[in-house]
C-alpha positions in Angstrom: 0.0 0.0 0.0 1.4 3.4 -1.0 2.0 6.1 1.7 -0.9 8.2 0.2 -3.3 5.3 0.8 -2.4 5.0 4.5 -3.7 7.1 7.4 -1.7 8.6 10.2 -2.3 6.8 13.5 -2.4 8.8 16.7 0.9 8.9 18.5 0.8 9.3 22.2 4.6 9.1 22.7 6.4 6.4 24.4 7.9 4.9 21.1 11.4 5.4 19.8 11.8 7.6 16.8 13.1 6.1 13.6 16.8 5.7 13.2 18.7 7.6 10.5 18.9 4.4 8.5 15.1 3.7 8.7 14.4 7.4 7.7 16.8 7.2 4.7 15.0 4.1 3.5 11.6 5.7 3.8 12.8 8.8 1.8 12.9 6.5 -1.3 9.1 6.8 -1.3 9.2 10.7 -1.2 12.4 11.5 -3.2 12.0 15.3 -3.2 12.1 15.4 0.6 15.3 15.8 2.7 16.4 14.6 6.1 17.8 17.2 8.4 21.3 16.8 9.9 19.9 15.4 13.2 17.7 12.8 11.3 14.7 14.1 13.4 12.8 15.9 10.7 12.1 15.8 7.0 11.4 18.8 4.9 10.7 20.0 1.4 10.5 23.4 -0.3 7.8 23.8 -2.9 8.1 26.3 -5.6 5.0 28.2 -6.5 4.3 31.1 -9.0 3.5 33.8 -6.5 2.4 34.6 -2.9 -1.3 33.9 -3.6 -0.5 30.5 -5.0 1.7 29.7 -2.1 -1.0 30.7 0.4 -3.5 28.5 -1.5 -1.1 25.6 -1.3 -0.6 26.1 2.4 -4.4 26.2 2.9 -4.7 22.8 1.1 -1.9 21.4 3.3 -3.8 22.6 6.3 -6.9 20.6 5.3 -4.8 17.4 4.9 -3.0 18.0 8.2 -6.2 18.4 10.0 -7.8 15.3 8.5 -4.7 13.3 9.5 -4.4 15.0 12.9 -0.7 15.5 12.1 0.5 19.1 11.9 3.7 20.2 10.1 5.6 23.4 10.5 5.3 25.6 7.4 7.4 28.5 6.2 5.6 30.7 3.7 6.9 33.4 1.4 6.6 34.8 -2.1 6.7 31.9 -4.5 7.4 29.1 -2.0 6.2 27.1 0.9 8.5 24.9 3.0 6.9 22.1 4.9 8.8 20.5 7.8 7.5 17.4 9.4 8.4 15.5 12.6 6.6 13.8 15.4 7.1 16.2 18.3 5.8 13.8 21.0 8.8 11.4 20.3 11.3 14.0 19.3 12.0 12.5 15.9 10.5 10.7 13.0 7.6 8.2 12.8 5.9 6.6 9.8 3.2 9.2 10.1 5.6 11.9 9.0 6.2 10.1 5.7 2.5 9.5 5.2 1.8 13.2 5.6 4.7 14.1 3.3 3.4 11.9 0.6 0.0 13.4 0.9 1.4 16.9 0.7 3.3 15.9 -2.5 0.1 14.6 -4.0 -1.5 18.1 -3.4 1.4 19.8 -5.1 1.2 17.5 -8.2 -2.5 17.4 -8.3 
């Protein structure tokens, strides 16, 4: 089952975050995303035509994030939106982060 067909499961903490090796393997499914130096967050900068298009994209990301109950950090500016995803409750990465990232990618391409 692809990441976009899965749903985020609530994380109450108490689980170990993914290792760098696990995160790097998961990145193969979302190749435009990058792993930060600490291997605790993934991120991608989306290029858009202007500020209004960037805001529209962020609004659509918001809808997906709310539906998945998994909320990214987003940087917004003229012609771009950068989405940063991690599971705060565990201080690192969880499969949910990759599911949300794939769904955000689908918005961008759709």
